[in-house]
C-alpha positions as CSV (number, residue, x, y, z in Angstrom):
1,M,91.7,109.9,111.0
2,T,89.7,107.0,109.7
3,Q,91.0,104.7,107.3
4,P,89.6,102.1,104.8
5,P,90.0,98.6,106.6
6,Y,92.4,97.1,104.2
7,A,95.3,100.2,104.9
8,R,97.8,99.7,107.9
9,T,98.7,102.4,110.1
10,I,102.4,103.6,110.2
11,P,103.1,101.8,113.5
12,E,102.0,98.7,111.7
13,E,104.0,99.4,108.8
14,L,107.0,100.0,111.6
15,V,107.5,96.9,112.6
16,L,106.2,94.9,109.2
17,V,109.6,97.1,107.3
18,C,111.8,96.4,110.5
19,A,110.9,92.4,110.5
20,E,114.1,90.3,109.8
21,P,113.9,89.8,106.0
22,A,115.1,86.0,106.0
23,G,112.4,84.8,108.2
24,G,110.6,87.2,108.9
25,V,110.6,87.0,112.5
26,V,109.8,90.4,114.5
27,R,112.5,91.7,117.1
28,M,111.8,94.9,119.0
29,R,115.3,95.7,120.4
30,G,116.5,98.4,122.2
31,G,114.3,101.2,122.0
32,F,112.0,100.1,119.3
33,H,109.3,100.8,121.4
34,R,110.1,104.8,121.3
35,V,109.9,105.1,117.6
36,L,106.9,102.8,117.6
37,A,105.2,105.5,120.2
38,G,106.5,108.0,117.8
39,A,105.0,106.2,114.7
40,V,101.6,106.2,116.5
41,L,101.8,110.5,117.1
42,A,103.0,110.3,113.2
43,E,99.6,108.1,112.4
44,M,97.6,111.3,114.7
45,L,99.6,113.9,112.8
46,V,98.9,112.4,109.1
47,G,95.5,111.8,110.2
48,G,94.5,115.2,111.1
49,A,94.2,114.2,115.2
50,I,96.8,116.3,116.0
51,A,98.8,119.7,115.2
52,V,102.5,119.8,115.6
53,E,105.1,122.8,116.0
54,G,108.4,122.7,116.9
55,R,109.0,120.4,120.4
56,H,105.1,120.5,120.9
57,I,101.5,119.4,120.4
58,T,99.3,122.8,119.5
59,Q,96.0,121.2,118.6
60,Y,94.4,117.7,118.8
61,Q,90.6,117.0,118.4
62,P,88.6,113.8,119.4
63,F,89.8,110.6,117.6
64,A,87.7,109.0,115.4
65,G,89.4,105.8,114.1
66,Q,89.7,102.6,115.8
67,D,93.1,102.5,117.1
68,P,93.0,101.9,120.6
69,V,96.9,103.2,121.6
70,A,95.3,106.6,119.3
71,A,92.5,107.0,121.1
72,G,93.9,106.3,124.7
73,V,96.9,109.1,123.5
74,L,94.1,111.8,122.6
75,A,92.1,111.4,125.8
76,R,95.2,112.1,127.5
77,L,95.9,114.7,125.9
78,G,92.5,115.9,126.9
79,E,93.3,115.6,130.3
80,A,96.1,117.3,130.4
81,G,94.8,120.4,127.8
82,K,92.2,121.3,131.1
83,R,95.1,121.3,133.1
84,R,97.6,122.9,130.9
85,R,99.6,122.8,128.2
86,P,99.5,119.6,125.8
87,P,103.0,117.9,126.5
88,S,105.7,118.4,124.3
89,L,106.4,115.6,121.8
90,D,109.5,114.1,123.8
91,L,106.9,113.7,127.1
92,A,104.1,112.5,125.1
93,V,106.7,109.2,123.2
94,R,108.0,108.9,126.6
95,R,104.3,108.4,128.2
96,I,102.7,105.8,124.8
97,G,106.1,103.9,125.3
98,R,105.7,99.9,125.6
99,D,101.7,100.4,125.9
100,A,102.4,100.8,121.8
101,V,103.7,97.2,121.7
102,G,100.7,95.5,122.2
103,P,97.9,96.5,120.5
104,V,100.3,97.2,117.5
105,L,101.1,93.0,117.0
106,A,97.6,92.6,117.9
107,S,96.1,93.9,115.3
108,L,98.6,92.6,113.2
109,T,97.4,89.0,114.4
110,A,94.4,89.8,113.9
111,R,94.5,90.9,109.7
112,G,96.2,87.7,109.3
113,L,99.9,90.0,108.5
114,L,101.4,88.6,111.5
115,S,101.8,84.7,112.6
116,S,101.8,84.1,116.4
117,E,103.8,81.4,118.6
118,R,104.0,80.6,122.1
119,R,107.6,79.5,123.2
120,R,109.8,79.4,126.0
121,F,112.9,81.6,126.5
122,L,115.5,79.2,128.0
123,G,113.1,77.0,128.7
124,V,111.1,78.4,130.9
125,V,110.2,82.2,130.2
126,P,107.2,82.1,128.4
127,Y,107.0,85.0,125.4
128,R,105.2,84.9,122.1
129,R,107.1,85.0,118.6
130,H,105.5,87.0,115.7
131,R,106.6,86.5,112.0
132,V,105.5,88.2,109.3
133,V,102.9,86.0,106.8
134,P,103.4,87.7,103.7
135,P,106.8,87.3,103.2
136,T,106.8,90.6,101.1
137,A,105.0,93.1,102.9
138,G,108.7,94.5,104.1
139,Q,109.9,94.3,101.0
140,E,107.4,96.3,99.3
141,I,107.0,98.7,102.3
142,A,110.9,99.1,102.1
143,A,110.7,100.1,98.1
144,R,108.1,102.6,99.1
145,I,110.2,104.0,101.0
146,R,113.1,104.2,98.8
147,A,111.0,106.1,96.2
148,A,109.8,108.3,98.3
149,V,113.5,109.1,99.9
150,L,115.3,109.6,96.5
151,S,112.5,111.1,95.0
152,P,110.9,113.5,97.6
153,A,108.5,115.8,95.3
154,T,106.4,112.7,94.8
155,A,106.7,111.4,98.2
156,A,103.4,110.7,99.9
157,E,103.6,112.3,103.4
158,R,103.2,109.1,105.6
159,D,106.2,107.8,104.0
160,R,108.4,110.6,104.5
161,Q,107.3,110.3,108.3
162,L,108.3,106.8,108.1
163,A,111.2,107.2,106.8
164,G,111.8,109.7,109.2
165,L,111.5,107.5,112.2
166,L,113.8,105.1,110.3
167,A,116.8,107.1,110.5
168,A,115.9,108.6,114.4
169,G,115.4,105.3,115.7
170,G,119.1,104.1,114.2
171,L,117.3,101.4,112.1
172,A,118.0,102.3,108.7
173,R,121.0,100.2,107.9
174,Q,118.7,97.4,109.3
175,V,116.4,98.1,106.3
176,F,118.8,99.2,103.8
177,P,121.9,96.8,104.1
178,G,125.0,97.2,102.9
179,P,126.5,99.2,100.2
180,A,122.9,98.5,98.1
181,G,120.9,100.7,101.1
182,A,124.1,103.9,101.1
183,D,122.0,106.2,98.7
184,V,118.3,105.2,100.8
185,R,120.9,105.7,104.3
186,R,122.0,109.2,103.2
187,A,119.1,110.4,101.9
188,L,116.8,109.3,104.9
189,R,119.2,111.6,107.3
190,P,117.8,115.1,106.9
191,L,114.7,113.1,107.7
192,G,115.6,112.3,110.9
193,R,116.5,115.8,111.4
194,E,113.8,117.9,109.7
195,L,110.5,116.1,111.3
196,P,109.3,117.3,114.4
197,I,108.0,113.8,115.9
198,A,111.5,112.1,114.5
199,R,113.4,114.5,116.2
200,A,111.6,114.0,119.0
201,V,112.6,110.3,119.0
202,Q,115.7,110.6,118.8
203,R,116.0,113.3,122.0
204,V,114.3,110.7,123.4
205,T,116.6,107.8,122.3
206,S,119.6,109.6,122.9
207,S,118.6,110.7,126.7
208,D,117.4,106.9,127.5
209,A,120.9,105.9,126.2
210,A,122.5,108.3,128.3
211,A,120.7,107.1,131.6
212,A,121.4,103.8,131.1
213,N,125.1,104.4,130.4
214,S,125.7,106.7,133.4
215,G,124.0,103.8,135.5
């Protein structure tokens, strides 16, 4: 699960690739935190910290890396495993929730990949606006995803997981807009249905939307 210091995790790349292409501003609307939670699980999966079968996490092992979100998730899995079987993927996505947002933004900011600016909403409510510092970072990740989904035989697993999360979270059109992105959007759809973590994100976000509409 450990990575060289220059490597970007799947959650970090999700934030970078979904930033606004023009100004690089990071906007996490709607259920983005659910997709980010799925990205944390995907990073743990490709790193060998968890195993997944169907809708369930079937195995997990202590986390050797420095990601506090993943370490916290595995600690909770360990506690749950003492009492009962580990939680379903859906429940894990819900439990991680917004806890992933702060650490991912902080990690990117500390490494100089995001800038952070204090702002006030309506001149009253304070918040921080984050902007991608290397202007080509999102484009580079998008190009890699495009190559992965259009040439699946040579695709890296982490690129497949990231692509599936874009499809599951309804973010494909945001990253690959217009007629030029149509072929990529079509190729992304099967991954959103095929990959267990992406499917879990889709189920949770659909459930959230249904609950909001019924209220």
